[in-house]
N, C-alpha and C positions, 0 to 999 in steps of 0.2 A: 520697149517701154510699155506697150499694151499688155504684155504678159505679166509684167511687174504689177501694173494697176489691177489686173484681174486677180492676181495672187493676193494683194493687199485686201481687196474687197471680199475675197473668199475667206480670209482669216477673220476679218471683222464680222462677217455673217456667222461664221462658226462660233465665235465668241459670244455673239448676241443671242444665238439660238438657245443657249442654256440659261439665259437670264430670265428670271421670273419677275413680272411687274406686280405681282400680288404681294402684299405685306404679310405679316403674320396672320391677319384676319381675326375674326371674332372666334374665340374657342367654342367648339360645338356644344359644350355643356352649359354655356351661358345663354339662357332663354329669357330671363327677366332681369330688369334693372330698377333700382330705386334711385330717385333723383330728388333729394331734399333741396329746398330753396337755397340759393347761393347766400353765403354769409356776406354782410356788408364789410367794406374796408374803408380806410381813410380816403377821402375824395377831395380834390381841389374844387370841383363843381358838384353841388348836390343835385342829383336827379331822383326825385321821389319815385319809389317803387321800382327802381332799376333792377335790383336783385331778383324780384319776382318776374319782371318782364324777360330778363335774360334766361331765367330758369324755364319759364313757359316756352320760350323759343326753342330751347334745347329739347324739352319734352316733346313738343310738337314734331320736331325733326326726327327724333328717335322713333316715334310712333309711325310717321309716314314714310321714312326712308330706311328703316332697319327691320330685321325680323324680331327685334326685341319687344317684349311686352313690358310696359312701365307699370310697376306695382308700388304700393306703399311700404310693405314689409315682407320679409321672407324672400328677398330677391337673391338671384345668383351673383349679381354685380352691383356696385355702387358707383354712381357718378356724382361727385361732390366738388365744391369749390368755393371760392370767395372772390369778391371784387377787390382787386389790389389797388387800382387807381382809376380815376376819371379825370380827364383834362380837356380843356377847350383851348385851342391855339389858333392864331390866324393861319389861314391856308392859302388864300390869294389876296392880292392887294390891288387897289385902284391906282391910276396913274399918279394921284397925289399921295400915295403911300398910306391910304387908310385900308383897314381890313375890309375885304369885300365878301369873302367866304371864311367860315370857321370850320375847323375839324374837331369833332368830338371823338376822343380816343379813350377806349375802355380796355384795361388790362385785367384779365381774369385768370386766377390760378385754378386749374382744373385737374382732378385726379380721378382715374378710372381704375377700380379695384375688383378683382375676381374674389368674391366672398367665399366661394367653395374651396378654392385652393389657397386662399389667404395670400394673394400675391397682387401687388400693384402692377397693372398692365402698362399704364403710362401716367405720367404726371408732368405738367408743364404750365408755363404762363403763356396765355394766348392774347395777343393784342389785336383788337378789332376797332374799326372806325367808320365814321360817316361824315359827310360834309353838308353844311347848310349855309344859306346866304344871310348876309347882314339884314336884320329886321325880320327874319323868318324864325319860326319855331324850330326846336331841335328834333321834333318828332320824326321827320324823314331821316335825319342822320342817325337817330337812335334805332329806327327800323333797319337801316343798312347794317349797323353794328350788330344787332341781334341776329340778323340773317347770316352774317359772316361768321359769328360765333357758332351758331347752330350747324352750319355747313362744315366748319373745321372740326368740331367735336365728332360729328358723324363720320367724316373722312378718317379721323384717327381711330375711332372705334372699329370701323369696318376694315381699315387698312392695316391695323396693327402697328401704326407708327408711333 
């Protein structure tokens, strides 16, 4: 039995040894990116300035966490998108079934394009969210959603997913 177990673990090790955890990565020729403000979409809940705040969070993350330089024009790549939806839904309830916390959910359609090779590297809808308590403002929930979006965009750009 021990020999069989050793054999199985050996096979697993050999199979895993050739697996790469790196995605496609950022193409070497992409050094600059342009990030226009996200376009507004239809929203169930109006959050003034949401598009600008989400765009600013993505730009800040690109500057601090990637080798890319964010430029206004003449960029190697384009990161663009639009807010698809914004919703507020009850998240937790009190014992008498009243909403105690609310979840602010934002869905953003994002597209990252290689402008040099004229190729879309990835495009997807990304759902992010934050939670706030009854009677509290949405600012903390919105901050969580912005951070989550920025982290996901950077992960996809650097990971090539």
